[in-house]
N, C-alpha and C positions, 0 to 999 in steps of 0.2 A: 734236787740241788739248785741253789740260787743261780740266777743268770745276771751277769754284770754287762751292761751295754756301754761301749766306749764310742761316742760319736767322734768322727775325725780320727779313728784309730790307725789310719795309714800315715798320718802326719808325724812330724818329728817328736813332739811331746806325746801325742796319742799312742804311737807304736811302742814307745818306751813304757808307757803305762800298761799296754796290752801284754807286753812281755813279762812285766812284773806280776800281773794278775795270773797269767798262765803258770808261772813258777810257783805261785801260791796255791795252785790247784783249783782256781776259780773257773767256772764255765763262762766263757767270754763270747759276746756278740759284738761285732764291729759294724758300724754304719759309716760309709764314706763314698765319695765319688771317684776316688783314686784307688788303685789296687794296693794290696799289702806289699811292703818293701821286701818281705821275705816269703817266698812261695811256700815254704814248709809250714807256715802258720795257717794256711788254708785247711790243714788237717787238724789244727789245734783249736781253731775258733770258728764260729759261725759268721759268715760275711753277708751283710745286706748292702747291696748297691743302692744308694739313694742320696738325694739332695736334701739338705737341712731345711730348705724352703718349701719342700713338698710335704704338706701337712699329713697327707694320707700315708706316705712312705715313713714318715717319722713315727706316726701312730703304730704302724705295722712293726717297726723296729723295736718299739717300746712294749709291745704285747708280750706278756708273760715274764717281763723283766722285774727283778727285785731292786736293783740299784743301777744308777747311771753316772758315768763320768763324762761331762760335756766339754769337749776340747775344740770343737769346730770354731774357727774364727778367721777373718781376714786380718792379716798382720800389717804392721806399718809399711814394710817394703813393698806390699802389694799396691799401695797408693790407689785403693779401690774406689774412692769417691762414694757414690750412693750405695755401693755394695757393702760398705762398712755397716751402715744401718740395717740393710736387708739381712745380712748374715749374722752380725754380732748382736743385733737386738731382736729382730723378728724371728731369726732362726732359733735364738735362745727361748723366745716365747713359745715357739712350736714344740720344743723339747719339753718344757715345763708343763705345758697344757696337756701333752700326751702322757707325761708322767703322772699328773694329777688324775686323769681319766683312767689310767691303768693301775692306779693305786700303788705306784712305785714307792718303796720305803725310804729311799734316800737318793738325792741328786747332788753330785759334786760339780760345781761350776768353775771352770778354769778361767779366771779373770786375768788381770795384769797389774803390776805395780805402777804402771803409767797413769792410773787414775788418781794417784796420791803424791804427785810431785810437789810437795809443800814447801821445801826448803828446810824443814825441820828434820833432824836425824838423831837417833833412829826413828823412822816412821812407824807408828803403831796403828792397829786396826781402827781405832776410834778417831784418828786425826781427820781433818777435813779433806774433802775431795778437791783435787786441782789437776784435772786432766790436761795433758799437753798434746795437741794435734788431734786430727779427726779420728784416728784409730782409738786413742784413749777416751775421747768423748763418746764414741760408740760403745766401748766396753763399760763405761760408767752407766750408760743407759741400760746395758745388759744387766748390770748389777741391780739397778732399780727394778727391773722386771723380776729378778730373783726375789727381791724383798716383797714384791706384790704377791708372788705365789707362796711365800712363807706365811703371809697373812691369811692365805686361803687354806693353810693347814699342811702344806708340803714341807718336808724336811729338806733344806738346801744349805749346803756349805759353799762358801765362796773362798777360793784360794787365789791369792795374789802373789805369784812368784816373781822374783827378780829375773833378770835376763838369763835364760836357760841355755846351758852348754852341755854337750855330750856327744857320743858317737853319731855320726851322720848329720851333724849340724852344718847347714850350708848358709844360704842367704848372705847377709853382710859379713858373717865370719868366714865364708868361703873366700871372699876377696882378701880379707885380712890374712888368712892362712896361706893363700896362694902367694901373696907378696912375701911373707916370711920364708916360705919354702924356696923361693927364688932369690933370697938375699936382698930384697928391696927394702928400703927404709919405710918405717911405719910413722904415720903422722897423727898427732893428737892435738886437740883444741886446748890451748893453754899450757900450763906447766906440768899437768898430770899429777899434781899433788893432792887431788881430790880422791875421796874414797868411794869406789863403786863396787857393789856386791853382785856377784853372779850366783848361779845355782846349778848344780849338776842334775841332769835329767833323771838319774836314778834316785836322787833324793826327792825330787818332785814326785816321782811315781810312788815312793814309799809313803809320802804325806797324803797323797790322794787315796791310797789304800786304807790307811788308818782313818781317814775322814769318812770313807764309805761305811765303816763299821760303827761309827759314833752316832748315837741318837741325838736329835735336836738340830738346830741350825746355828752355824758359826761362821766367822770370818778369820782366815789365817793369812798373815803376811809372812812369807818365808824366803830365806836366802841361804847362802853358803855358810859353812862352818866358821871360816875365818877369811880375812882379806886385809890387804895393806892399801897403799895408795894405788891408783891406776898405773902410774909410771912403774912402781915397784913390781906389781903383778905382771905387767907386760914385759918388763925387763927379765923377769924370771923365765918367762916363756922363750924370749930371744936367746937367753943363755942356754936353755935346754935345747933349742933347735940348732944352734951353732951354725947358722948360715951367713952370718955377717950383717944381718939387719940391725939398724939402729933406730932409736926413737927420736923423732924430730918434732919439736913444739912449734905450733903455729899461733900467731896473734889471735886472741879470742874474738874480738868484735869484727875484725876484717874477715876472718874465716867464716863466722856465722852468717854475716851478711852476704858473702859470696855464695855460700851453700844454699841460702834462701833463694837467691836469683837462679842458680843452677837447677834447684828443685822445681821452681815455677816453670822453667824452660824445659823441664823433663830431661835434663842432661846429667843428672846425678841419681844414683840409686838410694841415696840417703834421704830419709824422711825427717820431718820436724822433730820427732821423738829422739833421733840420733844427734842432730846438730844443736839442739836447744838444751840438752840435758847432760851429755857425757863429759862435760867439763866441770860438773858440780857434784858434790857429795850426794849419795843416795844409797841408803841401806836400812835393813830391818834388824830387829833383835831376836826374832823367832820365839818370843816368850809365850805367846798365846798357844801356838802349836805344841810347844813343849809341855805346858801345863795341862792342856785339855786332851791332847792326843798321845803325849809321851814321845813325840817325834824329835829326833835330833839329826841334823845333816851329817853325813859322813865325810864329805869332801869340802875343801876350801877353794878359793878362787884359783890358786896356782895349780892344784890337781885337776880341777875341772877344765882349765885351759889346755893343759897338757893332754888330757884324754881326748878332747875334741880335736886338737891339732894332730895327734897320732892317728886318729881315725881318718882325717883328711888325707894325710900322707899315704896311708895304706890304700885308701880308695883310689888315689892318684896313681900309685904303682900298679894297681890291678886294672886300671883303665875303666873303672866303674863310672857310669854316668849318673847324674842326679835324676830324681824322679819326684813325683807327687807334688805336695803343696809348697808354699813359699820358702819355709825354713829348710826344705830339702832340695831346693833348686839352685842352680847357678844363676847369679845375677849378671845382667849386662852392666858393665862398669861405667859406661858413658864417659864423662869428662875425666873420671878417675884413671881411665886407661892411659890418658896422656900424662897424667901425673906419675903413673907407674913407670913410664918409659924414661923419665928423667930422674928417677929415684936412685 
């Protein structure tokens, strides 16, 4: 029976992929430095404790593996500095080198839409690179490492998802959902009439699975089934939550400049990727994934937001604490905590 390795399988995206593979009857191995979020899965998967920067441990995890989904990454909110390059570039190289040596049939590399913030919409796979911020720059370099190993004969697919939402999503969205659940106002940069596409974590997992089974090397830009303007999608969630929260527009230039200063002073959890892009259009058309993989997303922005919000509310009622990597951890709100008190 083939073995599928998921690096970072304890993380937000990684564990969603692990659950999907298990449901499909795949034999799954997980490599991570954090424990699995659901203890029952230790009976369903093989767990290898190890750091992606440990070449020997990575090679051990790749031994006997047929296919790999590589999800380990330092994300924007981690503000990881030099670690962005270490993990997102050199860690990716370690996985690909081990895959090549172990004659792995296929690697699926989870990249990010942040490498292609071009201003053109919809963005397709062949559009130019334009990374925003140190996170995106490191992910671009990770993609270039993938291309290097494709030239060496390794089958590698690169998947660039839009912002992923789903059960257990924390990070920036934890702040967002907390404010809504408490009836606080939600602030956006500009008028909110721009179109921003999200992606449900289950749809990401299904695309990764189909990609695993496809021979050759490809790039897939993927996003939600449908979406309206940011204001309309957020208003739909506020109407659903019924807590009295309202959307407040902030002046674009003043807000961006203020957030830049707060970011440099380490007084805000928001990274450049958040405050430099979320007031502009950014979406994909999913055509490449549809044509090559037969993939179609099941959920749109509104549904993905509601699923993620419901999960937050349920976790809050149960008193569950966050765990694991950045997108599953509560963030310190910094200056935003002051804004919250007057909202």
